[in-house]
KEVOKOL-766339 format. One record per residue (C-alpha): residue number from 1; residue in three letters; x, z, y. Coordinates in steps of 0.25 Angstrom, whole numbers, plus 5000, padded with zeros to 4 digits. Layout:
- num,residuo,u,w,v
- NUM,Ala,X,Z,Y
...
//
This chain:
- num,residuo,u,w,v
- 1,Met,5000,5000,5000
- 2,Ser,5005,4996,5014
- 3,Tyr,5006,5006,5025
- 4,Leu,5006,5005,5040
- 5,Lys,5018,5007,5049
- 6,Asn,5018,5006,5065
- 7,Tyr,5028,5001,5074
- 8,Asp,5029,4998,5089
- 9,Val,5037,4985,5085
- 10,Leu,5039,4978,5072
- 11,Ile,5050,4968,5072
- 12,Ile,5051,4959,5060
- 13,Gly,5065,4954,5058
- 14,Ser,5079,4961,5058
- 15,Gly,5087,4950,5065
- 16,Gly,5093,4950,5078
- 17,Ala,5080,4948,5085
- 18,Gly,5073,4959,5078
- 19,Leu,5083,4970,5079
- 20,Ser,5087,4967,5093
- 21,Leu,5072,4968,5097
- 22,Ala,5071,4981,5089
- 23,Leu,5083,4987,5096
- 24,Lys,5077,4983,5110
- 25,Leu,5064,4989,5107
- 26,Ala,5068,5002,5100
- 27,Asp,5069,5010,5113
- 28,His,5055,5005,5117
- 29,Ala,5047,5006,5104
- 30,Ala,5045,5018,5096
- 31,Ser,5046,5010,5083
- 32,Val,5052,4997,5080
- 33,Ala,5052,4991,5065
- 34,Val,5061,4980,5061
- 35,Leu,5058,4973,5048
- 36,Ser,5068,4965,5040
- 37,Lys,5063,4957,5028
- 38,Phe,5076,4960,5021
- 39,Ala,5088,4967,5025
- 40,Leu,5090,4969,5040
- 41,Thr,5102,4960,5040
- 42,Ser,5094,4949,5033
- 43,Ser,5091,4942,5047
- 44,Ser,5097,4929,5052
- 45,Thr,5104,4937,5063
- 46,Tyr,5113,4943,5053
- 47,Tyr,5118,4930,5048
- 48,Ala,5120,4923,5061
- 49,Gln,5134,4920,5063
- 50,Gly,5136,4912,5076
- 51,Gly,5132,4921,5087
- 52,Ile,5124,4923,5100
- 53,Ser,5124,4913,5111
- 54,Ala,5126,4919,5125
- 55,Val,5134,4915,5138
- 56,Phe,5147,4923,5140
- 57,Asp,5157,4913,5143
- 58,Ala,5160,4911,5157
- 59,Asp,5160,4896,5155
- 60,Asp,5146,4897,5149
- 61,Ser,5132,4899,5156
- 62,Ile,5118,4902,5153
- 63,Glu,5114,4889,5158
- 64,Ser,5123,4882,5148
- 65,His,5118,4891,5137
- 66,Ile,5104,4887,5141
- 67,Glu,5107,4872,5142
- 68,Asp,5114,4872,5128
- 69,Thr,5101,4879,5122
- 70,Leu,5092,4869,5128
- 71,Asp,5100,4858,5123
- 72,Ala,5100,4863,5109
- 73,Gly,5085,4865,5110
- 74,Ala,5082,4851,5112
- 75,Gly,5072,4852,5123
- 76,Leu,5063,4863,5117
- 77,Cys,5070,4876,5122
- 78,Asp,5062,4884,5132
- 79,Pro,5072,4884,5144
- 80,Glu,5067,4898,5149
- 81,Ile,5069,4904,5135
- 82,Val,5083,4898,5134
- 83,Arg,5086,4904,5147
- 84,Ile,5081,4918,5144
- 85,Thr,5088,4918,5131
- 86,Val,5102,4913,5136
- 87,Ala,5102,4922,5148
- 88,Lys,5101,4934,5139
- 89,Gly,5113,4930,5130
- 90,Lys,5123,4939,5136
- 91,Asn,5114,4951,5137
- 92,Ser,5110,4949,5122
- 93,Ile,5125,4949,5118
- 94,Glu,5127,4962,5126
- 95,Trp,5115,4969,5120
- 96,Leu,5120,4965,5106
- 97,Arg,5134,4971,5109
- 98,Glu,5127,4984,5114
- 99,Gln,5121,4984,5100
- 100,Gly,5134,4984,5093
- 101,Val,5136,4969,5090
- 102,Ile,5151,4965,5091
- 103,Phe,5154,4951,5095
- 104,Thr,5167,4943,5094
- 105,Glu,5176,4944,5106
- 106,Glu,5189,4937,5110
- 107,Gln,5199,4940,5121
- 108,Ser,5197,4933,5134
- 109,Arg,5208,4927,5142
- 110,Ser,5209,4939,5150
- 111,Gly,5211,4947,5137
- 112,Glu,5197,4954,5137
- 113,Ser,5187,4954,5126
- 114,Gln,5176,4944,5127
- 115,Leu,5165,4939,5117
- 116,His,5170,4927,5109
- 117,Leu,5160,4915,5111
- 118,Asn,5158,4904,5100
- 119,Arg,5152,4891,5103
- 120,Glu,5141,4885,5094
- 121,Gly,5133,4872,5093
- 122,Gly,5125,4868,5106
- 123,His,5133,4878,5115
- 124,Ser,5141,4872,5126
- 125,His,5149,4885,5127
- 126,Arg,5154,4896,5119
- 127,Arg,5143,4906,5120
- 128,Val,5141,4912,5106
- 129,Val,5144,4927,5105
- 130,His,5147,4931,5091
- 131,Ser,5152,4941,5081
- 132,Ala,5162,4933,5073
- 133,Asp,5153,4924,5064
- 134,Ala,5143,4935,5060
- 135,Thr,5136,4938,5074
- 136,Gly,5122,4940,5067
- 137,Lys,5128,4950,5058
- 138,Ala,5134,4958,5069
- 139,Val,5121,4957,5077
- 140,Ser,5112,4961,5066
- 141,Leu,5120,4973,5061
- 142,Ser,5122,4979,5075
- 143,Leu,5107,4977,5077
- 144,Ile,5103,4983,5064
- 145,Glu,5112,4995,5066
- 146,Arg,5107,4998,5080
- 147,Ala,5092,4997,5075
- 148,Lys,5095,5007,5064
- 149,Leu,5099,5017,5074
- 150,His,5086,5016,5082
- 151,Ser,5076,5026,5078
- 152,Asn,5064,5017,5083
- 153,Ile,5068,5005,5074
- 154,Glu,5065,5004,5060
- 155,Leu,5072,4994,5051
- 156,His,5064,4989,5039
- 157,Glu,5071,4980,5029
- 158,Asn,5064,4972,5018
- 159,His,5051,4971,5026
- 160,Ser,5044,4957,5026
- 161,Val,5032,4955,5035
- 162,Val,5020,4949,5028
- 163,Glu,5011,4947,5040
- 164,Leu,5010,4950,5054
- 165,Ile,4997,4959,5058
- 166,Thr,4989,4954,5070
- 167,Ile,4976,4957,5076
- 168,Pro,4968,4951,5088
- 169,Thr,4972,4954,5102
- 170,Asp,4963,4963,5110
- 171,Asp,4957,4950,5117
- 172,Asn,4955,4944,5103
- 173,Ile,4962,4931,5107
- 174,Ser,4975,4932,5100
- 175,Lys,4983,4941,5090
- 176,Gln,4992,4953,5091
- 177,Val,5002,4958,5080
- 178,Val,5000,4972,5076
- 179,Gly,5010,4973,5064
- 180,Ala,5014,4967,5051
- 181,Tyr,5012,4968,5036
- 182,Val,5026,4970,5030
- 183,Leu,5032,4969,5016
- 184,Asp,5041,4980,5013
- 185,Ser,5049,4973,5001
- 186,Thr,5056,4987,4998
- 187,Val,5043,4992,4992
- 188,Asn,5035,4978,4991
- 189,Gln,5024,4983,5000
- 190,Val,5017,4977,5012
- 191,Lys,5017,4987,5024
- 192,Thr,5008,4986,5036
- 193,Ile,5016,4988,5049
- 194,Ala,5009,4989,5063
- 195,Ala,5017,4986,5076
- 196,Arg,5014,4985,5090
- 197,Ile,5024,4973,5092
- 198,Val,5029,4964,5081
- 199,Val,5041,4956,5082
- 200,Leu,5045,4944,5073
- 201,Ala,5060,4943,5072
- 202,Thr,5061,4937,5058
- 203,Gly,5070,4925,5060
- 204,Gly,5069,4911,5056
- 205,Ala,5064,4902,5045
- 206,Asn,5076,4895,5040
- 207,Met,5074,4899,5025
- 208,Ala,5063,4888,5025
- 209,Tyr,5075,4879,5021
- 210,Ile,5083,4880,5009
- 211,Tyr,5096,4880,5017
- 212,Ser,5097,4890,5028
- 213,Thr,5107,4899,5035
- 214,Asn,5097,4910,5036
- 215,Pro,5095,4923,5028
- 216,His,5084,4922,5018
- 217,Ser,5075,4930,5027
- 218,Ser,5073,4918,5037
- 219,Thr,5060,4914,5031
- 220,Gly,5052,4912,5044
- 221,Asp,5044,4925,5042
- 222,Gly,5041,4928,5057
- 223,Ile,5037,4914,5060
- 224,Ala,5027,4914,5048
- 225,Leu,5022,4928,5052
- 226,Ala,5019,4924,5066
- 227,Trp,5013,4910,5062
- 228,Arg,5003,4917,5053
- 229,Ala,5000,4927,5064
- 230,Gly,4997,4916,5074
- 231,Cys,5009,4913,5082
- 232,Arg,5014,4899,5086
- 233,Val,5026,4894,5080
- 234,Ser,5035,4884,5087
- 235,Asn,5047,4874,5084
- 236,Met,5048,4877,5069
- 237,Glu,5054,4863,5067
- 238,Phe,5067,4867,5073
- 239,Met,5074,4873,5061
- 240,Gln,5089,4874,5064
- 241,Phe,5098,4870,5053
- 242,His,5112,4876,5055
- 243,Pro,5122,4865,5052
- 244,Thr,5132,4873,5044
- 245,Cys,5128,4882,5033
- 246,Leu,5138,4884,5022
- 247,Tyr,5136,4874,5010
- 248,His,5138,4882,4998
- 249,Pro,5129,4885,4986
- 250,Glu,5131,4900,4988
- 251,Ala,5130,4901,5003
- 252,Arg,5117,4893,5007
- 253,Thr,5115,4901,5019
- 254,Phe,5128,4904,5025
- 255,Leu,5129,4899,5039
- 256,Ile,5142,4893,5045
- 257,Ser,5141,4897,5060
- 258,Glu,5141,4886,5070
- 259,Ala,5152,4894,5077
- 260,Leu,5162,4887,5067
- 261,Arg,5158,4874,5074
- 262,Gly,5159,4881,5087
- 263,Glu,5174,4884,5084
- 264,Gly,5177,4870,5080
- 265,Gly,5172,4869,5066
- 266,Arg,5169,4854,5062
- 267,Leu,5159,4848,5053
- 268,Ile,5164,4838,5043
- 269,Leu,5160,4830,5032
- 270,Pro,5166,4831,5018
- 271,Asp,5177,4821,5022
- 272,Gly,5181,4830,5033
- 273,Ser,5176,4821,5044
- 274,Ser,5168,4827,5056
- 275,Phe,5154,4821,5059
- 276,Met,5147,4829,5070
- 277,Gln,5153,4820,5081
- 278,Asn,5144,4809,5076
- 279,Phe,5131,4817,5079
- 280,Asp,5134,4825,5092
- 281,Pro,5145,4825,5102
- 282,Arg,5145,4840,5101
- 283,Gly,5150,4839,5086
- 284,Glu,5149,4852,5079
- 285,Leu,5144,4859,5091
- 286,Ala,5131,4851,5092
- 287,Pro,5118,4859,5090
- 288,Arg,5114,4863,5076
- 289,Asp,5103,4853,5074
- 290,Ile,5113,4841,5077
- 291,Val,5124,4847,5068
- 292,Ala,5114,4850,5057
- 293,Arg,5108,4836,5057
- 294,Ala,5122,4830,5057
- 295,Ile,5126,4838,5045
- 296,Asp,5113,4834,5038
- 297,His,5115,4820,5041
- 298,Glu,5129,4819,5036
- 299,Met,5125,4826,5023
- 300,Lys,5114,4817,5020
- 301,Lys,5121,4804,5025
- 302,Arg,5133,4808,5016
- 303,Gly,5126,4815,5004
- 304,Ile,5135,4827,5006
- 305,Asp,5131,4842,5003
- 306,Cys,5137,4847,5016
- 307,Val,5147,4845,5027
- 308,Tyr,5158,4854,5031
- 309,Leu,5162,4863,5043
- 310,Asp,5177,4864,5045
- 311,Ile,5184,4875,5054
- 312,Ser,5196,4875,5046
- 313,His,5205,4869,5057
- 314,Lys,5203,4883,5064
- 315,Ser,5213,4894,5060
- 316,Lys,5210,4904,5049
- 317,Asp,5211,4915,5059
- 318,Phe,5201,4909,5069
- 319,Ile,5191,4906,5058
- 320,Cys,5191,4920,5052
- 321,Glu,5190,4927,5065
- 322,His,5178,4918,5070
- 323,Phe,5171,4916,5057
- 324,Pro,5174,4927,5047
- 325,Thr,5161,4927,5041
- 326,Ile,5160,4912,5038
- 327,Tyr,5175,4912,5033
- 328,Gln,5172,4924,5023
- 329,Gln,5159,4918,5019
- 330,Cys,5164,4904,5016
- 331,Leu,5176,4910,5008
- 332,Glu,5166,4916,4999
- 333,Tyr,5162,4902,4995
- 334,Asp,5177,4898,4994
- 335,Ile,5177,4891,5008
- 336,Asp,5189,4894,5017
- 337,Ile,5184,4889,5030
- 338,Thr,5198,4891,5036
- 339,Arg,5202,4880,5027
- 340,Gln,5190,4872,5022
- 341,Pro,5177,4866,5029
- 342,Ile,5164,4873,5026
- 343,Pro,5153,4866,5019
- 344,Val,5140,4867,5027
- 345,Val,5126,4862,5028
- 346,Pro,5115,4864,5038
- 347,Ala,5105,4875,5035
- 348,Ala,5092,4880,5041
- 349,His,5097,4890,5051
- 350,Tyr,5087,4893,5063
- 351,Thr,5072,4892,5066
- 352,Cys,5071,4888,5080
- 353,Gly,5056,4888,5081
- 354,Gly,5047,4900,5077
- 355,Val,5036,4909,5083
- 356,Leu,5033,4905,5097
- 357,Thr,5037,4916,5107
- 358,Asp,5038,4918,5122
- 359,Ser,5050,4923,5130
- 360,Tyr,5047,4937,5125
- 361,Ala,5046,4934,5111
- 362,Arg,5031,4935,5111
- 363,Thr,5023,4927,5101
- 364,Asp,5008,4922,5101
- 365,Ile,5004,4935,5095
- 366,Lys,5003,4948,5103
- 367,Asn,5014,4958,5101
- 368,Leu,5021,4949,5091
- 369,Tyr,5035,4944,5095
- 370,Ala,5045,4935,5089
- 371,Val,5060,4935,5091
- 372,Gly,5072,4928,5086
- 373,Glu,5072,4916,5077
- 374,Val,5057,4918,5073
- 375,Ala,5053,4915,5087
- 376,Cys,5053,4902,5095
- 377,Thr,5056,4906,5109
- 378,Gly,5060,4893,5115
- 379,Leu,5075,4896,5115
- 380,His,5079,4886,5104
- 381,Gly,5070,4874,5105
- 382,Ala,5073,4863,5095
- 383,Asn,5087,4869,5091
- 384,Arg,5093,4882,5092
- 385,Met,5107,4883,5099
- 386,Ala,5117,4891,5091
- 387,Ser,5117,4906,5093
- 388,Asn,5105,4906,5102
- 389,Ser,5097,4913,5091
- 390,Leu,5103,4927,5091
- 391,Leu,5102,4926,5106
- 392,Glu,5087,4923,5105
- 393,Cys,5085,4935,5096
- 394,Leu,5092,4944,5106
- 395,Val,5085,4939,5119
- 396,Phe,5071,4938,5113
- 397,Ala,5072,4952,5106
- 398,Asp,5075,4957,5120
- 399,Arg,5064,4949,5127
- 400,Ala,5054,4954,5116
- 401,Ser,5058,4968,5118
- 402,Glu,5056,4967,5133
- 403,Asp,5042,4962,5130
- 404,Ile,5039,4972,5119
- 405,Val,5044,4984,5127
- 406,Lys,5034,4980,5138
- 407,Lys,5022,4978,5129
- 408,Leu,5024,4989,5118
- 409,Pro,5018,5001,5126
- 410,Ala,5005,4993,5128
- 411,Ile,5003,4989,5113
- 412,Arg,4994,4998,5106
- 413,Pro,4997,4999,5091
- 414,Phe,4987,4993,5080
- 415,Phe,4987,5001,5068
- 416,Asn,4974,4996,5062
- 417,Ile,4981,4986,5052
- 418,Lys,4976,4983,5038
- 419,Asp,4985,4985,5027
- 420,Trp,4991,4974,5019
- 421,Asp,4982,4971,5007
- 422,Glu,4988,4966,4994
- 423,Ser,4977,4971,4985
- 424,Lys,4974,4957,4980
- 425,Val,4988,4952,4977
- 426,Ser,4997,4954,4966
- 427,Asp,5012,4954,4963
- 428,Ser,5017,4940,4961
- 429,Asp,5022,4935,4947
- 430,Glu,5027,4922,4952
- 431,Glu,5038,4924,4962
- 432,Val,5044,4911,4958
- 433,Val,5033,4904,4967
- 434,Val,5039,4911,4979
- 435,Ser,5054,4906,4976
- 436,His,5049,4892,4972
- 437,Asn,5041,4890,4985
- 438,Trp,5052,4896,4993
- 439,Asn,5062,4886,4988
- 440,Glu,5053,4874,4988
- 441,Leu,5050,4877,5003
- 442,Arg,5064,4878,5007
- 443,His,5068,4866,5000
- 444,Phe,5058,4856,5006
- 445,Met,5060,4862,5020
- 446,Trp,5075,4859,5019
- 447,Asp,5072,4845,5013
- 448,Tyr,5060,4841,5023
- 449,Val,5061,4850,5035
- 450,Gly,5076,4851,5037
- 451,Ile,5086,4845,5046
- 452,Val,5080,4831,5046
- 453,Arg,5065,4829,5044
- 454,Thr,5055,4818,5043
- 455,Asn,5040,4817,5044
- 456,Lys,5039,4815,5029
- 457,Arg,5048,4827,5025
- 458,Leu,5040,4836,5034
- 459,Ser,5027,4831,5028
- 460,Arg,5033,4834,5014
- 461,Ala,5037,4848,5018
- 462,Met,5023,4851,5024
- 463,Ser,5016,4847,5011
- 464,Arg,5025,4857,5003
- 465,Val,5023,4868,5013
- 466,Glu,5008,4866,5012
- 467,Leu,5009,4868,4997
- 468,Leu,5018,4880,4998
- 469,Lys,5009,4887,5008
- 470,Lys,4997,4886,4999
- 471,Glu,5005,4891,4987
- 472,Ile,5012,4902,4995
- 473,Ala,4999,4907,5001
- 474,Glu,4992,4908,4987
- 475,Tyr,5004,4916,4982
- 476,Tyr,5004,4925,4995
- 477,Gly,4989,4928,4993
- 478,Asn,4991,4932,4978
- 479,Phe,5003,4940,4977
- 480,Arg,5010,4952,4984
- 481,Val,5020,4948,4995
- 482,Thr,5035,4948,4993
- 483,Ser,5046,4945,5003
- 484,Asp,5048,4932,4996
- 485,Leu,5034,4928,4997
- 486,Leu,5033,4932,5012
- 487,Glu,5045,4923,5015
- 488,Leu,5039,4911,5008
- 489,Arg,5026,4912,5014
- 490,Asn,5032,4913,5028
- 491,Leu,5042,4902,5025
- 492,Val,5032,4892,5021
- 493,Ile,5024,4894,5034
- 494,Val,5037,4892,5042
- 495,Ala,5040,4879,5034
- 496,Glu,5026,4874,5038
- 497,Leu,5029,4877,5053
- 498,Ile,5042,4870,5052
- 499,Ile,5036,4858,5046
- 500,Arg,5024,4858,5056
- 501,Cys,5033,4859,5068
- 502,Ala,5042,4848,5063
- 503,Gln,5031,4839,5060
- 504,Gln,5026,4840,5074
- 505,Arg,5039,4837,5081
- 506,Lys,5040,4821,5082
- 507,Glu,5054,4821,5086
- 508,Ser,5068,4826,5083
- 509,Arg,5072,4837,5091
- 510,Gly,5082,4848,5089
- 511,Leu,5082,4853,5075
- 512,His,5070,4845,5071
- 513,Tyr,5075,4831,5067
- 514,Thr,5066,4821,5060
- 515,Leu,5069,4807,5056
- 516,Asp,5055,4802,5060
- 517,Tyr,5058,4806,5074
- 518,Pro,5073,4806,5076
- 519,Glu,5073,4807,5091
- 520,Met,5069,4817,5101
- 521,Asp,5056,4814,5108
- 522,Asn,5059,4814,5123
- 523,Ser,5046,4807,5127
- 524,Lys,5040,4821,5130
- 525,Pro,5044,4835,5133
- 526,Ala,5049,4842,5121
- 527,Gln,5039,4851,5114
- 528,Asn,5040,4863,5105
- 529,Thr,5032,4863,5093
- 530,Val,5022,4874,5092
- 531,Leu,5013,4877,5080
- 532,Glu,5000,4885,5082
- 533,Pro,4996,4894,5071
//
């Protein structure tokens, strides 16, 4: 039997966005709960290698960072959101340092210590603040430790949200969120949680594809929860494929940071020849969509399994100092990056679209917020520029906290919530259905809704999604929920949203490239894709 627990704020997700928000709210709310589907470190933040973009270099400027972001976004960024985000870069880094995050430094010409700045694709200057090549890990561990020390914050691992709980607003025109039904996997029980504010910080949906750089938790849960509750979703066709994921049968999800290319790493074919200059004058430092398509093109054209990323022309000391994690990880697979090129392939990496929000992270449902990769804020447009994602997490956690602190005193709690009812379901004796459907979904999304698309491929994918939706709905209605079943149910919704958005866009723009409309449509102003529930 489930039980009711009450919080001022319920944050779903334990990555950079969720934990930053919890820490910013802890002194203003009596009780803040942070739910993590698995371990607290299972977020995409923990695995982020590159860093956080912010203007620190004297030769750089806010205007330059804005211009680079708008250029990468291919006409679909919201200029005001870009300006808000970029302008808060420096303060965001300083706040993280106050939380105990240690960033890589170097000596200036005058002999003083200063932040070492990497340069990554799409950036015209060095502006990526980092902690060696494991920035996300440094950020994640520091925020977790800080959260554990605060008496107003409760951290709950192995808790998956089944459904958001909503009721009509006082005017009976729209809806407001009042809590969530939550599966506690440690006891296999669905609990009822009431909350005055609910925040989605669940990350992206890149496990919709068979090859992904993301942890297995990135199944689009927040997007699906918000969609079922009645929120609009935007720009789901813009799924970013990172150009360089380690190609090895035992390392499908290990990312090779873009910073390697920023420090002179070259993409080469098996014969050692370079190719990026044939696709973009910026070569290896072109935006990710261009690099990923170039690699995909060469692999298909030549019938090769991968291309290679070579930084062996740099000294061993330089490589080990700047990329210790990548160096050690590759050594485990008998690849010495100081002497050998790294086999790489593109992999699903970042969800540029998501739950539509305003500049304070508010969604269409009253008292429901979305921060981080789960949200579509207008920052990324048609293509996210490298290292703008962690910046977005920090900035919108800050803006959401500002709005929540103002609103919280006036929100009355709602505790009259029905219990979760599982009296008419039983334990499943066919778990193979879940694993089979999971594999089928991710394979056809990779084949038909991947880096290069066509109308025919999208139609084929939608036909399969419709069949899977019916099968999963029947399964969900008859058996007790499990974490795997919840992920599959959410993932098939996200897959449908990706396909629907892709079918609506009759052009190629940013991360969405279709052979049926290979050019960008400049005959009218660029439009974001918005789906109404």
